[in-house]
N, C-alpha and C positions, 0 to 999 in steps of 0.2 A: 544519481546518488546511490550510496549503498549504506545501509544501516550499519552501526557498529557491531563487531563480531560478537561482543558479550551480550547484546540485546537480541530478543526474538523479533524477527521482521514483523511489522504490523501491515496487514493487507486489507484494503478496502475493496469489495466486489460490487460493482455496479452492473445492473441487468434489468431486464423487464420481466414482470411476473407472468411469463407465458411459457408454454412448452415449446421446444426443449430447453429453453434458456434457464428455467428454474432447476431442471435436473442436473445440468451441467454446473450451475452455480452451487448446488449442493455437493456435487462430487469434488469440486475444487476446494470447497470449504473443509470437507472431511479429510481430503488428502493434506492440505496445508496445516490444518490443526494437528493432525497426526505427526507432522514433521516439525512441530514446535512453533509454528507461526501464531500469531495473534490476528484472527481473522474477524472482520466486521461484515455482516450481511443484514441488509435491511428486509427482515422476514415479516412483512406485513405489519410492522410496528403500528400501533394505534396513533392517529394524528393527535398532536398536542405539543405543548412547549417542550417536554422532554424529547419527543421524537426529533423536532427540528434541531434542538441543541445538540443532540447525540449524533445526528447526520454531520453537522458541521464540525463537531469536535473530533470525530473519527476520521474525517477526510483530512483535517489539519494534521492529525498525529500519524497518518499512514505514511509508511515508507514506499509502498508499492500501491498502485491503482489498477486493478484488473477490470476491464470492461468488456462485456459481451456484446458484440455487434451483430445483430440480426436484422431481418427485414422489418421486424416489429420494433426493436429497441432504438433504431435509427429515427423513428418517429416520436419517440418518447420524449415529452417535455422534461420530465425529471432526470431521465438518463442524460439527456444533452446538457441540462444545468450542471449535473455532477461532472460530466466531462470538461465543460468550460471551467469550472472551479479547479479541477485537477490539472488543467493545462496552465493555469495561473500559478499554481504551486510548482509545477514543473519548471516554470520560467525562473522561479526563485530558487531551483536546485533543491527543493524540499522532498520531492518524491519522483518515482519513475512510474510511467504509464506503460502497462502491458495489454495491449489489445488482442482479443480472441474473436475471430470471425466465426459466427455460428451458423453454418450451412449457407453462407452468403459471401460472395466474393466480387460483388459489383462495386459501382462507384459509391462513395459516401456523399450525403448531402453537403451543400456547400460549406456551411459553418463547421461541421465535423471534420470534413476533409482537411481544412486548414489546421486543426488541432492534430489529427491522427495520421494523415497520409505519410508524413516522413518517418514514422515509427516502425520498426520491425514488429511483426505479428505472428500469430499462429492461426491455423484454420481447422475447425472441426467440421466434418461432412456427416451428412445423415447416413446412419448406418454404422459409423465408426464407434468403436468403444471410447469411453471418457478416459481410460487409462493412460493412453499416450499423451493426451492433452495435459492431464494433470501432472504427469511426471515430467513433461517438458517445461511447464511452468514452474514447478518446484525447483528444477535444476537452474532455471533462469533467476530465480529469487535468491537461492542458496549461494551460487557462484557469481551473481552479478552479471550474467550472460545476457546477451540479446536473444530475442526470440527468432526462429529460423527464417522466416520470410522477410525479405528486405522491403522497407517501406517505398512508397511512391514519391520520390523527391521531385519528380517531374510532373506530378499530378495525374489526374485521370484522363483517359482518352475521350475524345468526342463520342465515340461509339458507346463507351460505358456510360457517360453523362446522358446520352441519348436514351439508352435503356431506362435509367432511373427516371427521367423526365417523362417518358412515355407511360410507364407503369403508374406513375403519379397522376397524370392527366387522364389517362384511360379509365382508371378506377375512381378518380376523384378523390383520392386519399389525401387529405390536406397534410402538408408538412409545416411545422412551426415557422419556417423561414423560407422565402423564395430563393431559388438558385440562380444568381445572375449570370451563370455560365450558359443559360439558354440563349444568351445573346450569341455565343459562339456557334450554337447549334443553328440559328437562324441564318447566320453567314455561311455556314457549312451548306445548308439547303439553297442558298441563293436568294433568300428572302429576308427581309428585316421586319418581320411582324410578330413576334412572340404571342401567337394566338394560343389560347387555352379555352376549351368548351366550358370551363368552370369559373372564368374570370369575369367578375361583374363591373362593368363600367359605372362610374359614379360622376357626379359633378366635377369632382376633382381632376378627372382624365380630361374632360373638355377644357377646363382651366389650364391645365398644364400645357396641352398642345396649343392652345391659344397663345400662351406666353412663349413657347418655343418657336412660334412662327415670327416673333418679333426679335429684333436685335438689342443686345445689351440690357437684358432683364436680369433681376435678382428675385428668386423665388424661395420663400420658406415654407416647407411642408411640415406640418405639425400633427401628430397623432400618437395615441397610445400604442403600447406593444401590441402586436399581431392585429393592428388595424389595417395593414396593407401599405405601409409607407414604402417599404423596399419593392413590393410588387409594382406600385406606381412608378417608381423611378426606373425600374428595369424596363417596363414597357415604354416609358417616356424616352429612355436611351434608344430603344429600337426605332421609335417614332422619328427621333432626331437624326439618327444615322440614315434612315429612309429618305430624309430630306437633303441628305448630303452633308450634315454637320460632322465635325469631329468631336467625338465624345469620350471623356474620361470619367468613368464611375468608380468611386473609392468608397469602400465599406470600412468605417473606422473600427468596426468590432473585429476585423480581420488583422489589425496591426498589433504587433508585438509591443512589450514595454520598451524594448530598445529603440524602436521607431517612435515612441511617444515621450521618451524620457525628458527631452527639453525642445524648445521651439526650433532650434537648428536642426535636430534630427528630424522632426516631423516635416519641416519645409523642405529639406533635402529628399525625404521620401516622396512627398507630393510631386516635386519637380522631376524626380526620376520616373515616377509613374506617368506624368504627362508625356515625358519624352519617349517612353516606351510605347505607350497607347497611341500616341499621335505620330509616332515615327518621325520625330524632329531630327534634323541633321546635326543641330548643335546640342552639346550635352550640357547638364547642369554644372558639372565639376568645372567647366571653363568660365563660369560666371561667379562661382562662389568665392567671396573675398571676406576674410575675417575682419577687415577693418570697416568695410561698409556694413557688415552684419547680415544676418540670415533673411531679414525682411526685404532689404534693398537688393540683395543677391536674388531672391526669389522673384522680386518684381522685374528686375532686369531681364531674367531669363524668360519671364512670361512675355514681355514686350518684344524681345529680339528673336525668340524661338518659337514660342507656343502660338502667338498672336501675329506672327509675321506676314501671313498670307492675307491680303485684303479680300480675297474671293472665298475664304473659308470662315465659317462660324464655328467657334469652339463652345462646347457646353461642359462645364465642370460640375459633376454631381458628387456631393459630399454627404453620404448616407450615415446615420447614427453619429451625427457629429457632436452630439452632446456628451460623447465619451470624453471630449476634451475638457469638459467643464471641471473635472476634478484636479487638473493640473494647474500649477501655479501661473503658467504662461498663458492662460485661457484669454486674459484681456487682450494681450499682444497679438495672438492668433486672429481673434475675431475682429480686432482693430484693423489688421491688415486686409481682411475680407471687405471691410467697410471702406477702407482706402482704395482698393481695387474698384468698388462700386462707384465712389464719388469721382474717380478718374475719368469716367465716362463723360463727364460735364465738359472737360477741356481737352480730351484726347480720343480721336476716333478709333484709335486702335483698341481701347477698352470696350467700344461698342461691338467689337467681334466676340466678346466673351459673355455668355449667359451662365450665370451662377445659380445653382439649385442646392439648397441646404436643408437636410431632413433631420428633425430632431423630435424627442418626445417631452423632454424636461423643459420647463419654463426657464429661459436664460435670465430673467430678472433675478433670480435667487443666486445666481452665479457671477454674472457680468457686473463689475463695479459701476460702469456708465454705459447704459444700454445704447446711448447715442454714439458710442464708439464701437459699434458692432452693426452687422446687417440685419438684425432681428426687427428693427422697428422702421425699415425702409423697404421699398419693393413691394412685392406681392405676397400675401399669406394665403396658404391653402390648408384648411383644417379637414382632416379626414373623419367622416362621420359613419355611424353604423348603417347597415342595410335597411332601407325603408320596406314597407309591405310589399310593394311592387317588385323590387329588387329581390326580396325573400321568395316570393312566389315564382319569379322567373327562374331563379336557381334551382328550386325544387323541381320544376318541370325539366331542367337540363339533366338532373339526376334520374329522370324518368319516373318521378313519384307522382302517383295519383292519390293525394290525401284529401280527406274531407275538409271543408272549411273549419270545422271545430277542431280537427287535429292540427291544422296549420296555425290556428289561433293559439292553441295550447302550447305548441312548440315556441312560438314567438313570445309568449308570455313568460316561458321559463328562461330562454336565453337571450331574449331581446333581438338586436340586430348584429351582435357581436360576431364580425366576419369570420374568425377562425372557429368559434363554436357553432355557428351556423353550418359551415361546411362540414364539420365534424359530424353534427347530428344528422344532416342530410346524407352524408356518406354511409353512416351506420344504417340508416332506414333503408337506403337503396341496396345495402348488402343483406338485408333480410330481418334485422332487428325490427321488432314491432315498436309503435309508438308507446304502448302500454309498458312494455319492458324498459325502454329508454327512460320513461318518466319515473318508473318505480325504482331504478337503480341509479338515478341521476347523480345523487350526492354520495353514493358508496364509494369506498376507496378503490374497489376493483370494478367500479361502474364505468359507463362509457366517456365520462369526463374525469375519471379519478386521477390520471396522470397530471392533467392540466391543473386541478385543484391542489394536488399535493405540492406542485411547485409554488403556487401561490402561497399556501400554508407555510412553507419553508421561509418565504420572504417575511411574512407577518410575525411568525413565532420567534424568529431570532432577532426581531427588532421591535422592542417593547413599545416605542413611541407610535409605530404604525399599528401594532396590535390595539392599543388604546384607541387610536383614531377610529379604526374600524368598528370597535364596540360602541363608541360614541355615535357613529353614524347609524348603526343597527338600532340604536335607541331612538332615532329620529332627531338626534341633535346636529349641530354643525360641527365642523372640524376646527379645533382651536389653534392648530399649528399649520402655518403656510407650507413649511417644508414637508411635513407629513401628507398634506394635501397633494403637493406636486409629485411626491414619491408614489402615491396610490393612483394618481391619474396616470402617471407614466407606465405603471404596471398594468394599466387597464382595468383596475378594480372599480374605479368610480367615475362618475360623470357629473357634469355641473360646471357653470361658467365660473364659479369661485368657490371658495371653502364654506361660504355662507349658504350656498344653493346645493351642496354636495349630496349625492345619493349613490348607493351601490349600483353597479352597472346592470345587474340583471337580477331576477328572481332566484336563479341558480345560486348565486353568490349569497344572497340573503339566507337561504335555506342552510347552505353548507357551513358558512362561517357563523351562523346562529347557534350551531351545535358543536363546533370545532375549535372555537376560541375561548 
C-alpha cells in the first residue's frame, strides 16, 4: 500500500540494539526525517505501560516497516515479534515491509523466512557507506518502488539452510523456534536422525517414540511457548520417517489468513499439503464436492488417497494447532479430528493414521464440547522443564566446568526453562562470567533483555494479564481462568491450576517486580 500523497509517510524501524545495526538505524532515521517522513525508532525506551502501548500504536499507524536483518537481529525475540505483527498488518494491506540485510545474506530462520523471503530487499555490506542504502530506501518510500533485490519466492537452498543450521548447532546459540527444514537436510545427507549436540532428551521423547511404534494413535502434546514442542515434533517426524512412515508436518503459525478464513479453506490446504508431502496420485480437487461439504470431502480424500496403501503408516502432525481456537469454525474442525479418531473402531483404514496435535492453550476455554474434540482421548504428553540432571548434562555439552554453587545459582535464577537455560549456558560458554550474567540479568540490555521485553509487551498491552501477574507476585491466586491460561501459554507461570499458580522462575519475579 502507499500512503496518501498529502500525508507524510510514517515509518517504523525495527532493529537489534547492537553495532552496526544501531548506526545504520540512526542514519536511516536522519535521512527519512530530513525528507519529511515521520519516523519511529525504539531508542531504548524505558519499559512500562507507555512503552508497550507506544510500540503497538506506532506499528499500527505505520505506512512502512523497515526491518534490519543481521546475524544478531534474526535471533531477537522482540524483532521477530515485530516482524510477525508487521506481516499481519501487511496481510490486511495496511503497510509495506522493507527488509534491509545488514552484512548478512544467508538463509533466514524458518518463521522469518515465511514472512520475508518473497519480499524484495536491499543489502548493506561491511565497509559500505550508509548513503547508498538510505537513498535507495528513501526513493522506495517516496515513489512506492520495490527494493532492488528480488525476494526468494522459491525459498532458501538446502546449502543455505545447512549453513544456518550448522552455525546454530556448532555455537549452541539458541533460536526462539526450531527450523523444521532440518528434516530436508537429514534427507539430503541420507540419514533420518536430526541429531543436535545440544538437544536434551526428556521423558516426552520416549513416550512419543513408543506411540509412533503403534498403529492408530492420537497424541496431544501440550507445553508453553519455548518449551520444545516443535523440537519434539521435528525429531519425532525424523524418527517416524526412519521407520518408513509417511509423515506430513504442518505448522499452523505459517498459515496465512486466506488459508484460515473458513473451514473449507483450511481443509483444502491440509489436503493439498498431504497430497504434496505424501506424493499421492489422486488430487484433492477431484474429491471436493460443495454439496457434501468440506468435512466429507476431506474424509473421502483421506480414505481413498492418503490412507490407501495398507502397507504404509501415515503420521499427521499439527503443530501450534491452537491457532485455530480464535476462529468460529474451531468446533467443526476439532470435531472432524475426533471423528477420524473414532473411525478406527470400525475401519481398519483409519488405523493407518497416527495423529499428533501440539498446543499450548487449554482447549476447554474455546471448545464448546470437549467430547467433540481429540483433546480428551488418546494420549497426552506434557512437556516439562529440565531437571537438575538434564541441566548439568547440557552444561557439560557446552564445555562448561562450573562449580556446584554456580550451577545452583543459575538454576535458582532461571529454573529449568529450556530456552533460558540454553541462552544462559551459551553466553557462559562464549566467555561471559556468571557474576556478570547474574548482575545484568534483568537489565534491558542484559543477557535476557530481549526475551523479557517481548513478555513485557504482552503484559503491558493487556491490562487483565498485568493485573494477574501483580496478584501472583503478591502471593495470591489468579482470579481469572482466561488470564491464567494466557500466562501459562506464554510460559510466564507454572502450576496445575490458577489456584496453585506461581511465576515460572526467579528471573521473572525480579524483572516484573520492578517493571509492572
